C-alpha positions as CSV (number, residue, x, y, z in Angstrom):
1,X,0.0,0.0,0.0
2,X,2.8,2.5,0.9
3,X,4.6,1.6,-2.3
4,X,1.5,2.4,-4.3
5,X,1.1,5.8,-2.6
6,X,4.8,6.6,-3.0
7,X,4.6,5.7,-6.7
8,X,1.5,7.9,-7.1
9,X,3.1,10.9,-5.3
10,X,6.1,10.5,-7.6
11,X,3.9,10.5,-10.7
12,X,2.1,13.6,-9.4
13,X,5.4,15.4,-8.8
14,X,6.6,14.6,-12.3
15,X,3.4,15.9,-13.7
16,X,3.6,19.1,-11.7
17,X,7.2,19.6,-12.8
18,X,6.1,19.2,-16.5
19,X,3.3,21.7,-16.0
20,X,5.8,24.2,-14.4
21,X,8.2,23.8,-17.3
22,X,5.4,24.2,-19.8
23,X,4.2,27.3,-18.0
24,X,7.6,28.9,-18.3
25,X,8.0,27.9,-21.9
26,X,4.7,29.6,-22.9
27,X,5.2,32.6,-20.5
28,X,1.9,31.8,-18.7
29,X,1.2,34.2,-15.8
30,X,-0.1,33.1,-12.4
31,X,-3.6,34.1,-11.5
32,X,-5.2,35.0,-8.2
33,X,-8.2,33.2,-6.9
34,X,-11.0,34.1,-4.5
35,X,-11.6,37.5,-3.0
36,X,-8.3,38.9,-4.3
37,X,-9.5,38.0,-7.9
38,X,-12.7,39.9,-7.5
39,X,-10.8,43.0,-6.4
40,X,-8.4,42.6,-9.3
41,X,-11.2,42.2,-11.9
42,X,-12.4,45.8,-11.6
43,X,-11.3,47.5,-14.7
44,X,-10.9,50.9,-16.2
45,X,-11.2,51.9,-19.8
46,X,-7.4,52.3,-20.2
47,X,-5.4,49.7,-22.0
48,X,-1.8,49.7,-23.4
49,X,-2.6,49.1,-27.0
50,X,1.0,47.9,-27.7
51,X,0.3,44.8,-25.6
52,X,-2.5,43.6,-27.9
53,X,-1.2,41.5,-30.7
54,X,-3.0,39.9,-33.7
55,X,-6.5,41.2,-33.2
56,X,-6.7,43.9,-35.8
57,X,-9.0,42.0,-38.1
58,X,-11.5,41.3,-35.2
59,X,-11.2,44.9,-34.0
60,X,-11.9,46.3,-37.5
61,X,-15.0,44.0,-37.7
62,X,-16.3,45.3,-34.3
63,X,-15.6,48.9,-35.3
64,X,-17.5,48.5,-38.6
65,X,-20.5,47.0,-36.7
66,X,-20.4,49.9,-34.2
67,X,-20.3,52.5,-36.9
68,X,-23.2,50.9,-38.9
69,X,-26.7,52.3,-38.9
70,X,-27.8,49.7,-36.4
71,X,-24.8,50.4,-34.1
72,X,-26.9,52.3,-31.5
73,X,-29.0,49.1,-30.9
74,X,-26.2,46.6,-31.0
75,X,-24.9,44.1,-28.5
76,X,-21.6,42.5,-29.4
77,X,-20.7,39.7,-27.0
78,X,-17.0,39.0,-26.3
79,X,-16.8,35.6,-24.7
80,X,-14.1,33.1,-23.7
81,X,-12.1,31.7,-20.8
82,X,-10.6,34.1,-18.3
83,X,-7.2,35.5,-19.2
84,X,-7.7,35.4,-23.0
85,X,-7.7,39.2,-23.2
86,X,-11.4,39.9,-23.6
87,X,-11.3,43.1,-21.5
88,X,-8.1,44.3,-23.1
89,X,-9.7,43.8,-26.5
90,X,-12.9,45.7,-25.5
91,X,-10.8,48.5,-24.0
92,X,-8.8,48.8,-27.3
93,X,-12.1,49.2,-29.2
94,X,-13.5,51.6,-26.6
95,X,-10.5,53.9,-26.8
96,X,-10.0,53.6,-30.6
97,X,-10.1,57.0,-32.3
98,X,-12.9,55.9,-34.7
99,X,-15.1,55.2,-31.7
100,X,-14.2,58.4,-29.7
101,X,-15.0,60.6,-32.7
102,X,-18.1,58.6,-33.9
103,X,-20.0,58.5,-30.5
104,X,-21.1,61.6,-28.6
105,X,-21.1,59.8,-25.3
106,X,-19.2,56.7,-24.2
107,X,-19.4,54.9,-20.8
108,X,-17.1,52.1,-19.5
109,X,-19.1,49.8,-17.1
110,X,-17.4,47.1,-15.1
111,X,-20.0,44.3,-14.5
112,X,-19.5,42.1,-11.5
113,X,-20.6,38.7,-10.6
114,X,-23.5,38.3,-9.7
115,X,-24.8,40.5,-12.4
116,X,-27.2,43.2,-11.1
117,X,-29.1,44.8,-14.0
118,X,-30.8,47.6,-11.9
119,X,-27.5,48.7,-10.3
120,X,-25.7,48.8,-13.7
121,X,-28.6,50.6,-15.4
122,X,-28.6,53.2,-12.5
123,X,-24.9,53.7,-12.8
124,X,-25.2,54.3,-16.6
125,X,-28.2,56.7,-16.2
126,X,-26.3,58.6,-13.4
127,X,-23.4,59.2,-15.7
128,X,-25.6,60.2,-18.7
129,X,-27.8,62.5,-16.7
130,X,-25.5,64.2,-14.3
131,X,-27.6,67.3,-14.2
132,X,-31.0,65.5,-14.0
133,X,-32.5,65.8,-10.5
134,X,-35.3,63.2,-11.0
135,X,-35.3,60.1,-8.9
136,X,-34.4,56.8,-10.6
137,X,-36.8,53.9,-10.5
138,X,-36.0,50.5,-9.1
139,X,-37.3,48.8,-12.2
140,X,-35.5,48.2,-15.4
141,X,-37.5,49.7,-18.3
142,X,-36.7,49.6,-22.0
143,X,-38.4,50.9,-25.1
144,X,-38.4,48.6,-28.1
């Protein structure tokens, strides 16, 4: 029994060593889990564009969709595993000169988990209507 456990521990150690070597070979970065990750996930609209590589074609597609006639009623989902650069990509589009000159107002919203529609809608309305003194409703209304 002890021999089997020792053999299994040795196999696990070899696998962990292989993972560590692979991580270094591909320049993977360590991530933070738990409460620290939630704090780290809050973003701003700033991104160093020089760190984004190989996404020009996708960026140009998104920019053309945003500038189309239906751009004001458009939702463009950017989905994928954590760490793929979804936020950095969205930031690069948000800060692109074509977007800043095309849209009169822009708002960067950081959405947390769990997703609270009312809280997000209120934050957006607050920014858009800084001078408006009317009280906001607790219901999410939309005109279609």
